[in-house]
SEMAR-638610 format. One record per residue: residue in one letter; residue number from 1; x, y, z of N, C-alpha, C, CB in turn. Coordinates in steps of 0.05 Angstrom, whole numbers. Each point is the difference from the previous one (the first is absolute). Glycine has a CB too. Layout:
BEGIN
PT  a  NUM  X  Y  Z  X  Y  Z  X  Y  Z  X  Y  Z
...
END
This chain:
BEGIN
PT  m  1  15  -23  -4  -16  23  2  20  25  1  -40  -27  25
PT  t  2  31  46  -39  13  25  0  1  15  23  -11  1  -41
PT  e  3  34  7  52  4  17  23  -15  28  -3  45  -24  7
PT  p  4  -51  37  15  -10  27  -3  24  22  -11  -36  -12  41
PT  t  5  61  4  -32  21  20  -15  2  -4  -28  26  1  38
PT  t  6  -31  -27  -48  5  -4  -28  -23  13  -12  25  -45  3
PT  q  7  -52  44  9  -22  14  -13  6  31  -3  -32  -35  19
PT  l  8  41  46  2  8  27  1  21  7  -23  -11  0  51
PT  e  9  32  -16  -52  23  3  -19  -15  2  -28  37  -28  31
PT  s  10  -55  7  -37  -13  -2  -24  -14  25  -7  -3  -47  7
PT  l  11  -10  56  8  -18  24  0  17  27  -4  -35  -25  33
PT  v  12  57  27  -20  18  22  -2  14  -1  -27  5  2  50
PT  h  13  2  -24  -57  13  -5  -28  -21  9  -22  30  -41  18
PT  a  14  -56  36  -14  -22  3  -19  -1  32  -6  -27  -45  18
PT  l  15  37  59  4  2  29  -3  21  11  -15  -20  2  40
PT  g  16  39  -17  -45  21  6  -17  -4  0  -32  24  -18  38
PT  l  17  -42  39  -43  -9  -4  -29  19  3  -18  -39  13  11
PT  v  18  33  -25  -36  18  -1  -23  -5  21  -21  3  -47  9
PT  c  19  13  67  -14  -4  18  -19  2  -12  -28  15  34  32
PT  l  20  -38  -31  -47  0  -12  -28  12  23  -19  -45  -33  10
PT  p  21  50  22  -33  12  19  -22  -18  23  -7  23  -38  -20
PT  d  22  -48  33  23  -22  22  -12  -6  19  25  -25  -34  -37
PT  g  23  41  28  60  -4  21  25  -24  -11  20  16  44  -31
PT  r  24  -26  -65  24  -20  -13  17  14  -17  22  -34  0  -40
PT  f  25  22  -11  59  12  -14  20  -14  -29  2  12  45  24
PT  l  26  4  -63  -20  -12  -28  5  1  -9  31  15  -12  -50
PT  g  27  -37  6  63  -1  -10  27  -1  -26  1  -19  35  12
PT  p  28  38  -51  0  3  -27  2  -21  -12  20  48  5  -12
PT  t  29  -53  -30  7  -19  -12  19  11  -7  27  -22  -18  -37
PT  t  30  7  10  57  10  -6  26  -2  -28  8  -11  43  11
PT  e  31  26  -53  9  -4  -28  10  -26  -6  11  45  0  9
PT  r  32  -60  20  3  -26  -4  9  -21  0  -23  14  20  43
PT  a  33  -21  -41  -55  -18  -2  -21  -29  -3  8  37  -19  -25
PT  l  34  -51  40  23  -28  -3  6  -18  -6  -24  9  29  37
PT  p  35  -38  -40  -31  -16  -5  -23  -1  23  -20  -26  -30  29
PT  r  36  29  54  -20  -1  22  -22  16  20  7  -42  -9  -11
PT  l  37  56  25  -4  17  21  5  -8  19  25  10  -5  -49
PT  f  38  7  6  70  -11  19  22  7  26  -5  4  -32  33
PT  g  39  -28  48  -27  -1  29  -11  26  16  16  -59  0  -7
PT  g  40  62  -7  32  21  14  13  28  -3  -13  -27  -6  40
PT  c  41  31  -16  -54  27  -3  -14  0  18  -25  6  -49  17
PT  v  42  -30  55  -27  -2  20  -24  7  26  8  -35  -25  -20
PT  l  43  21  30  45  9  28  14  28  4  7  -41  1  20
PT  a  44  52  -25  -9  28  3  8  18  4  -24  -8  -27  40
PT  q  45  4  12  -62  17  4  -23  -5  27  -13  1  -50  -7
PT  a  46  -25  60  7  -4  25  -12  14  24  15  -44  -19  -16
PT  v  47  45  17  42  19  18  18  25  -2  -12  -22  -6  42
PT  m  48  32  -15  -46  27  -5  -9  5  10  -29  1  -39  32
PT  a  49  -18  36  -48  2  9  -29  -3  33  2  -21  -50  -22
PT  a  50  5  61  32  1  25  2  22  14  14  -43  -8  -4
PT  g  51  50  -5  25  23  12  15  28  0  -14  -25  -15  41
PT  r  52  24  -2  -61  28  -3  -14  0  25  -20  4  -56  4
PT  t  53  -24  68  -9  0  27  -17  0  25  12  -22  -22  -28
PT  v  54  25  23  58  -2  24  9  28  4  15  -53  -2  2
PT  a  55  59  27  5  27  6  14  0  -13  26  4  44  -22
PT  s  56  20  -48  33  1  -16  25  -9  14  24  36  -24  -18
PT  d  57  -40  51  16  -2  18  25  -32  3  2  48  28  -5
PT  r  58  -64  -44  -12  -27  -1  -1  -13  -27  10  7  32  -36
PT  h  59  -25  -31  57  -9  -24  10  -32  -2  -6  39  1  36
PT  v  60  -47  -26  -42  -29  -2  -3  -16  9  21  9  -34  -25
PT  h  61  -31  50  20  -17  7  22  -28  -8  -7  30  36  13
PT  s  62  -38  -43  -36  -27  -10  -2  -2  -18  -28  -20  44  29
PT  l  63  1  -61  -28  -5  -16  -25  -33  -2  1  49  -31  0
PT  h  64  -58  28  -23  -27  -5  -9  -3  -22  -23  -8  49  13
PT  a  65  -1  -71  -2  0  -21  -22  -31  -10  -8  48  -17  19
PT  l  66  -50  13  -43  -24  -12  -10  4  -29  -11  -15  47  -12
PT  f  67  4  -65  25  4  -28  -6  -22  -7  -22  20  -12  48
PT  l  68  -11  3  -73  -17  -5  -22  -9  -26  -6  20  35  -16
PT  r  69  1  -58  17  -7  -26  -2  19  -16  16  -20  7  -43
PT  g  70  16  -32  46  20  -17  18  22  -8  -19  -36  -20  32
PT  g  71  56  11  -20  24  -10  -15  9  -27  11  16  49  -8
PT  d  72  5  -61  -7  11  -25  4  25  4  17  -20  -19  -43
PT  s  73  23  4  68  20  3  17  26  -12  -10  -34  3  34
PT  s  74  31  -20  -55  25  -14  -8  12  14  -27  -17  -46  23
PT  t  75  6  67  -31  10  17  -21  8  27  7  -26  -25  -27
PT  p  76  51  33  18  11  27  8  -18  21  -15  50  -18  6
PT  v  77  -51  42  7  -14  23  -4  14  22  -14  -23  -14  37
PT  t  78  16  26  -55  15  23  -13  -13  25  9  13  -27  -40
PT  y  79  3  46  46  -7  27  9  10  19  -15  -2  -12  39
PT  e  80  -22  28  -51  10  25  -14  -1  28  15  -16  -25  -39
PT  v  81  32  42  38  3  23  16  -6  23  -15  30  -20  26
PT  v  82  -47  41  -19  -3  23  -16  8  22  21  -38  -19  -34
PT  v  83  55  35  23  7  22  18  -22  24  -5  53  -14  0
PT  l  84  -66  22  25  -22  19  -5  11  27  5  -35  -33  14
PT  r  85  55  37  8  11  24  6  22  -2  19  -42  20  -10
PT  d  86  63  -3  8  23  4  20  -3  27  7  32  -34  -17
PT  g  87  -41  43  40  -1  27  11  23  5  20  -51  1  -7
PT  r  88  48  22  18  25  6  19  -3  -19  25  5  52  -14
PT  s  89  -28  -61  24  -3  -10  24  -14  -31  -8  -4  53  29
PT  f  90  -11  -58  -48  -13  -25  -7  6  -11  -26  -32  13  27
PT  s  91  30  -38  -26  3  -16  -27  -25  -18  -1  53  -1  -1
PT  a  92  -64  1  -23  -26  -18  -5  4  -18  -23  -32  37  18
PT  r  93  22  -62  -13  7  -23  -18  -31  -15  -2  57  -7  15
PT  t  94  -63  -4  -43  -17  -20  -1  14  -26  -10  -36  34  -7
PT  v  95  28  -54  23  11  -29  -7  -24  -16  -10  38  1  37
PT  s  96  -34  -16  -59  -18  -19  -11  11  -29  3  -16  34  -33
PT  a  97  4  -53  44  8  -24  3  -12  -19  -21  7  12  47
PT  w  98  9  -26  -65  -10  -17  -20  9  -29  1  -3  39  -25
PT  q  99  -15  -58  16  6  -29  -1  -14  -11  -19  8  -3  43
PT  n  100  6  -13  -62  -11  -12  -24  -16  19  -16  -1  -41  24
PT  g  101  11  66  -29  -16  19  -18  -25  14  14  14  -31  -40
PT  a  102  -17  25  64  -27  13  14  13  17  25  -37  -44  -12
PT  m  103  22  68  14  7  15  20  -11  -7  28  5  32  -36
PT  l  104  13  -40  58  -13  -8  25  -8  22  18  27  -39  -3
PT  a  105  -14  58  4  -1  23  18  13  26  -10  0  -33  36
PT  t  106  -9  58  -28  14  23  -4  3  15  27  -16  0  -48
PT  v  107  40  8  54  8  17  26  9  23  -5  9  -33  21
PT  q  108  -18  52  -5  14  29  -1  12  2  23  -31  22  -26
PT  l  109  55  -11  26  19  5  23  13  28  -1  9  -49  2
PT  s  110  -8  58  23  10  26  4  27  -3  17  -49  22  -2
PT  f  111  70  -8  -3  22  0  15  6  30  10  16  -44  -26
PT  a  112  -2  46  46  6  29  14  26  1  13  -47  6  10
PT  i  113  57  17  -8  23  4  13  -8  1  30  23  25  -40
PT  r  114  -2  -25  56  -6  3  27  -6  33  12  30  -46  3
PT  q  115  -49  55  8  -7  24  5  -10  7  26  -6  0  -44
PT  s  116  8  26  56  -8  2  30  -27  14  -2  50  3  21
PT  g  117  -66  -4  2  -24  11  0  -14  -9  27  -1  1  -52
PT  p  118  -25  9  55  -10  -8  27  -2  -30  5  -25  41  -2
PT  d  119  24  -50  26  4  -29  6  -19  -5  24  51  -2  -17
PT  h  120  -69  -18  13  -20  -9  23  -8  -27  -10  -20  48  14
PT  e  121  11  -62  7  -13  -26  -4  -21  -3  20  41  -20  -16
PT  w  122  -63  6  10  -23  -5  20  -10  -28  -5  -14  51  3
PT  s  123  7  -66  18  -10  -24  0  -18  -4  24  39  -14  -27
PT  e  124  -60  0  26  -14  -10  21  -3  -30  1  -23  43  -1
PT  a  125  43  -58  -10  -2  -28  -1  11  -12  29  7  2  -54
PT  a  126  -22  -20  64  11  -15  25  28  -13  -5  -49  -10  15
PT  p  127  62  8  11  27  -13  -2  -5  -28  -7  22  29  35
PT  v  128  1  -45  -47  -2  -26  -5  25  -18  11  -27  15  -40
PT  p  129  24  -41  44  26  -13  9  24  4  -16  -27  -31  18
PT  s  130  48  28  -7  26  -1  -16  1  -23  -17  23  21  35
PT  p  131  -8  -18  -58  2  -25  -18  9  -25  13  10  29  -37
PT  e  132  11  -25  56  12  -21  14  -20  -18  16  41  31  2
PT  m  133  -63  -18  6  -20  -12  16  -20  -17  -17  5  39  32
PT  l  134  -4  -38  -60  -21  -15  -16  11  -19  -17  -27  37  0
PT  p  135  11  -58  -4  7  -21  -13  7  4  -27  -26  -22  30
PT  s  136  45  5  -44  7  4  -27  -23  -7  -18  47  -9  13
PT  l  137  -46  20  -40  -20  -10  -19  -2  -29  -4  7  40  -21
PT  d  138  11  -55  25  -3  -30  1  -17  -11  20  42  -1  -17
PT  e  139  -38  12  39  -15  -6  25  -28  9  -2  39  5  26
PT  r  140  -45  21  -37  -27  9  -2  -16  -17  -22  15  48  16
PT  l  141  -2  -57  -34  -14  -13  -23  -3  -30  5  19  33  -32
PT  r  142  -8  -44  51  3  -28  2  -28  -14  2  44  8  22
PT  p  143  -65  6  -8  -26  -13  6  -14  2  -27  -3  12  51
PT  d  144  10  3  -70  -15  3  -25  13  -13  -22  -17  42  15
PT  l  145  40  -53  -12  14  -10  -26  -15  -23  -16  44  11  24
PT  n  146  -62  -24  -12  -16  -18  -13  -20  8  -24  6  -20  43
PT  v  147  -10  51  -38  -17  10  -21  12  21  -15  -36  -11  25
PT  l  148  63  18  -14  13  21  -16  15  -12  -27  7  27  47
PT  p  149  -3  -11  -68  15  -12  -21  31  -5  11  -33  26  -38
PT  a  150  43  -45  22  26  -14  10  21  23  4  -9  -47  -26
PT  w  151  7  70  7  23  18  1  0  15  27  0  5  -51
PT  w  152  -24  -1  63  1  13  27  17  -16  19  -46  20  -7
PT  a  153  50  -43  3  17  -19  19  29  8  -8  -35  -43  4
PT  e  154  42  51  -21  27  4  -11  12  24  19  -12  -16  -52
PT  p  155  40  18  52  14  21  15  -7  27  -14  38  -32  14
PT  h  156  -38  56  0  -12  22  -9  28  19  -1  -54  -9  19
PT  p  157  56  27  -40  25  19  0  -3  23  22  7  -9  -54
PT  f  158  -30  9  69  -1  18  19  -11  -13  26  -5  36  -35
PT  d  159  17  -25  58  -11  -10  26  -25  15  9  48  -12  14
PT  i  160  -69  0  -16  -27  12  9  -12  -11  24  -9  8  -45
PT  r  161  3  12  63  -12  -7  28  -26  13  2  43  -4  22
PT  f  162  -65  -11  -26  -27  11  2  -6  6  29  -17  -25  -42
PT  i  163  4  48  48  -11  4  28  -20  -19  10  7  45  -9
PT  d  164  -25  -47  -9  -25  -22  4  3  -18  -23  -34  32  22
PT  h  165  18  -54  -19  -1  -21  -20  -12  12  -28  -7  -37  40
PT  p  166  20  31  -59  -10  11  -30  -25  -13  -9  48  8  -15
PT  e  167  -71  1  28  -22  -14  -9  -10  -4  -27  -7  13  38
PT  a  168  17  7  -57  -12  -1  -27  13  -17  -13  -14  41  -3
PT  l  169  37  -53  8  16  -21  -16  -16  -27  -2  45  23  16
PT  a  170  -55  -29  8  -14  -28  -2  -25  -3  22  49  -22  -15
PT  t  171  -43  32  38  -16  -6  24  -30  14  -7  46  -1  37
PT  g  172  -44  27  -45  -27  12  -8  -17  7  25  0  -28  -43
PT  g  173  15  35  64  -13  10  22  -10  27  -3  27  -28  24
PT  v  174  -50  38  -8  -10  28  -6  11  17  24  -45  -16  -27
PT  r  175  59  38  16  10  20  17  0  30  -16  30  -40  26
PT  d  176  -23  57  -12  2  27  -12  20  -1  -22  -13  22  43
PT  p  177  7  -5  -65  20  1  -23  28  13  5  -39  2  -26
PT  h  178  55  -14  42  27  10  5  17  -21  6  -16  39  16
PT  q  179  44  -41  -21  18  -15  11  27  15  0  -26  -41  -13
PT  a  180  45  28  26  26  12  0  23  -23  3  -22  46  20
PT  y  181  45  -40  -31  19  -17  4  29  12  -2  -33  -33  -15
PT  w  182  52  23  26  29  8  -2  14  -9  -23  1  1  45
PT  v  183  17  9  -60  13  -11  -24  27  11  -3  -43  -5  -21
PT  r  184  60  -14  15  29  10  -9  8  -24  -19  15  30  48
PT  a  185  10  -22  -63  11  -23  -16  9  -23  16  13  32  -34
PT  a  186  -15  -55  21  11  -24  14  29  0  6  -35  -23  -22
PT  a  187  49  39  5  30  4  7  9  26  -9  10  -47  -5
PT  p  188  11  58  14  11  22  -8  0  8  -31  24  -8  41
PT  v  189  -35  35  -47  0  6  -25  18  23  -4  -44  -20  -5
PT  r  190  64  21  -17  18  19  -7  -13  30  4  23  -36  -33
PT  e  191  -7  56  45  -13  25  5  0  16  -29  17  0  54
PT  e  192  -36  -5  -69  -5  17  -22  -31  8  1  40  -23  -29
PT  p  193  -44  49  30  -26  13  5  -20  -10  -21  23  40  20
PT  l  194  -13  -43  -43  -20  -6  -21  -9  -29  5  20  34  -34
PT  v  195  -5  -50  38  -6  -29  8  -19  0  23  44  -15  -15
PT  h  196  -37  26  39  -18  0  23  -29  11  -7  42  6  30
PT  a  197  -45  14  -47  -25  12  -8  -14  -21  -15  16  46  -1
PT  a  198  0  -60  -17  -17  -20  -20  -9  -24  17  30  12  -44
PT  l  199  -16  -20  64  -6  -22  18  -26  7  15  51  -12  6
PT  l  200  -50  36  6  -24  7  13  -24  4  -18  27  20  32
PT  a  201  -24  -12  -55  -21  -3  -19  -12  -26  -4  22  34  -20
PT  y  202  -3  -53  18  -6  -30  -3  -20  -7  22  48  -12  -19
PT  v  203  -36  19  45  -17  -6  25  -23  11  0  35  -3  25
PT  s  204  -41  27  -34  -25  15  1  -25  -13  -14  30  38  2
PT  d  205  -24  -57  -19  -17  -14  -15  -9  -28  11  21  26  -37
PT  l  206  -7  -33  58  -2  -27  8  -29  -8  15  53  2  4
PT  t  207  -61  16  12  -28  -8  16  -18  23  -1  23  -31  32
PT  l  208  -20  50  -48  -13  24  5  -30  -1  -5  43  22  -11
PT  l  209  -54  -39  -3  -29  -6  -4  -13  -14  24  10  -3  -50
PT  d  210  6  -13  66  -8  -18  18  -21  11  22  45  -21  -9
PT  p  211  -41  46  20  -22  13  17  -29  1  -11  36  27  17
PT  a  212  -37  -25  -45  -27  4  -12  -17  -27  6  20  33  -38
PT  l  213  -6  -57  40  -15  -22  4  -9  -5  29  24  -18  -40
PT  m  214  -12  29  59  -5  -6  28  -29  6  12  50  9  3
PT  p  215  -60  12  -11  -29  3  11  -18  -17  -9  6  42  4
PT  h  216  -3  -57  -27  -16  -19  -14  5  -29  5  -3  34  -31
PT  g  217  23  -39  47  10  -29  7  6  -12  -23  -26  -6  37
PT  r  218  38  17  -56  12  -10  -26  30  -8  1  -33  28  -23
PT  s  219  43  -44  7  26  -2  -5  9  -8  -29  0  -10  46
PT  w  220  25  12  -50  11  -6  -27  2  -26  -7  22  37  4
PT  y  221  -19  -58  19  6  -27  -9  -13  -21  17  41  16  -17
PT  g  222  -52  -8  40  -13  -20  17  -30  4  5  43  -5  20
PT  n  223  -50  17  1  -31  5  4  -12  18  -19  6  -5  46
PT  r  224  -30  1  -54  -18  19  -20  19  17  -18  -40  5  37
PT  i  225  52  -21  -54  19  11  -20  -12  24  -15  21  -45  -5
PT  i  226  -5  64  -1  -4  22  -21  22  6  -14  -32  17  24
PT  s  227  27  -9  -50  21  8  -16  5  30  -2  -10  -40  -24
PT  g  228  37  47  18  8  27  3  22  6  -18  -15  0  46
PT  a  229  17  25  -54  24  13  -15  2  25  0  0  -31  -25
PT  s  230  29  39  25  7  32  2  -10  14  -24  41  -8  26
PT  l  231  -53  30  -24  -6  16  -21  20  23  -7  -44  -12  12
PT  d  232  52  26  13  18  24  -1  14  0  24  -27  27  -29
PT  h  233  50  -12  31  16  0  22  13  24  4  4  -44  -4
PT  a  234  -4  55  23  15  30  7  17  -3  25  -40  28  -19
PT  m  235  65  -16  19  17  -4  22  17  27  0  1  -55  -2
PT  w  236  3  62  26  16  25  7  22  -8  19  -41  32  -5
PT  f  237  68  -23  1  22  -6  15  6  28  15  19  -41  -34
PT  h  238  -23  40  58  4  27  14  30  2  11  -53  1  16
PT  r  239  63  -23  -7  28  -4  5  13  -22  -13  -8  20  40
PT  p  240  31  -16  -47  18  -24  -13  -6  -25  19  41  34  -18
PT  p  241  -51  -55  6  -4  -25  16  27  -16  2  -51  -1  -16
PT  s  242  51  -15  38  17  -21  2  -11  -25  8  31  32  9
PT  i  243  -32  -49  -31  -15  -29  4  17  -18  20  -19  1  -51
PT  n  244  42  9  59  17  -15  19  -8  4  27  36  3  -28
PT  e  245  -51  16  33  -12  7  26  -31  -9  1  34  41  4
PT  w  246  -44  -49  20  -28  -6  3  -19  27  -6  14  -39  37
PT  l  247  -31  33  -51  -21  22  -7  -26  -11  5  27  21  -35
PT  l  248  -45  -8  50  -29  -7  8  -17  10  -23  9  5  52
PT  c  249  -24  -23  -61  -22  4  -23  -23  1  16  21  -25  -40
PT  r  250  -40  43  38  -23  -1  8  -21  6  -25  20  13  47
PT  q  251  -39  -35  -50  -17  0  -24  -28  3  5  30  -28  -20
PT  t  252  -47  45  5  -26  2  6  -20  0  -25  17  23  42
PT  s  253  -42  -30  -40  -17  1  -23  -26  16  6  20  -43  -15
PT  p  254  -19  72  9  -24  14  10  -26  -5  -17  33  34  18
PT  i  255  -30  -44  -39  -25  -4  -17  6  -25  -18  -13  51  -1
PT  a  256  -13  -62  -2  -2  -23  -22  -29  2  -14  32  -33  29
PT  t  257  -33  39  -52  -28  5  -13  5  -4  -30  -17  36  37
PT  g  258  -6  -45  -48  -1  -4  -29  21  -16  -11  -20  40  -2
PT  g  259  28  -62  17  21  -20  -11  28  12  2  -34  -20  -34
PT  r  260  40  44  45  26  10  5  2  5  30  3  19  -47
PT  t  261  23  -18  50  10  9  32  23  21  -3  -9  -50  23
PT  l  262  9  66  -2  22  20  2  14  -11  26  -25  43  -24
PT  c  263  52  -45  21  17  -8  22  22  20  2  -12  -50  -6
PT  e  264  20  51  31  24  21  6  19  -15  22  -32  45  -8
PT  c  265  55  -32  5  23  -10  20  18  20  5  -1  -43  -16
PT  t  266  15  40  36  24  16  12  22  -16  9  -30  32  15
PT  y  267  55  -22  -17  22  -14  8  17  21  19  -1  -33  -45
PT  l  268  4  21  67  13  17  24  25  -18  11  -50  24  15
PT  s  269  71  -5  -12  24  -12  11  -8  -7  31  35  28  -33
PT  e  270  -11  -44  46  -6  -8  24  1  24  21  17  -44  -15
PT  s  271  -8  67  5  0  27  18  -25  13  -4  49  9  -3
PT  g  272  -67  -18  -15  -26  10  -6  -1  24  -20  -12  -17  45
PT  h  273  33  18  -62  -1  19  -24  -13  -15  -21  40  26  12
PT  r  274  -59  -9  -26  -13  -13  -25  22  2  -23  -50  14  14
PT  i  275  55  -36  -28  16  -2  -18  -12  1  -29  26  -23  36
PT  a  276  -51  11  -38  -14  -1  -27  -31  -3  4  43  -21  -23
PT  s  277  -58  25  6  -31  -4  -4  -6  -10  -24  -10  35  26
PT  a  278  -9  -50  -28  -13  -14  -24  -29  -4  0  40  -21  -4
PT  t  279  -53  25  -19  -30  -8  -2  -2  -20  -26  -18  50  22
PT  q  280  -3  -65  -23  -5  -15  -21  -28  -9  -1  46  -12  1
PT  e  281  -53  16  -25  -32  -7  -9  2  -29  -12  -17  52  -14
PT  g  282  -1  -68  26  0  -31  -8  -26  -7  -8  34  -12  31
PT  l  283  -36  -11  -48  -25  -8  -12  -4  -27  17  5  23  -51
PT  l  284  -30  -22  61  -12  -23  15  -21  -14  -10  13  21  32
PT  r  285  -11  -48  -41  -20  -15  -15  -4  -28  12  12  25  -42
PT  e  286  -36  -32  39  -7  -28  7  12  -19  -20  -42  14  20
PT  p  287  58  -38  -10  9  -18  -15  -17  -12  -19  27  -4  32
END
């Protein structure tokens, strides 16, 4: 069985895009082969593709993605970058992801230089246990492995510690539409800001739709199954992230109606500073 560090190394290797002769970029596949191409992988590689075209003093601060169709996880993805603008403080890019002649997604990204200005943070969230006090992902999912897909039992490139049991995966218990977990890389990642931002973009798509299932006692794989898919995804990087450090992800779903749901999440450092925020609209359908 592949170890977590090998899974992480494979993912980081997949972020080393190959520059093609026509100026496009080729995104390699990863060791973690899922039934369909993971949207977070497209987000991460789009960050890398756009970042390869901007000055090194500019860091990604936002992305807005529209997922158009599913992809094949065993086939590389080609990324085309369009330069929209390079201003004094900001650079804007559009990245389109292609596979087998079909566009999978389009992502708009903005990069900015570091600037000074007003500084404040506010949160009313309750405190949570430290990651060291919580069970590993393997321990959390052990009771549900008989109904989860086989790839959930495989080692993961990230160390994920859920605060409470992730009901939406299989159990399908009824509770308020929110969940939280701690996350960091399964092994140290080289200190390259663009890589850490790309990896956090990958993480942001992992379980963001899960809270939408919780008020209804539904799950993706076990009890009262429902189908879902990401429609669009937005993310803002408030501070340069370090995926080598524990980040607390808080996820909520304020509304689900008309077959769609809106979900939101934040990422905070152990010291309580907000690192990033993300939102996603997803499709919910009866199987």
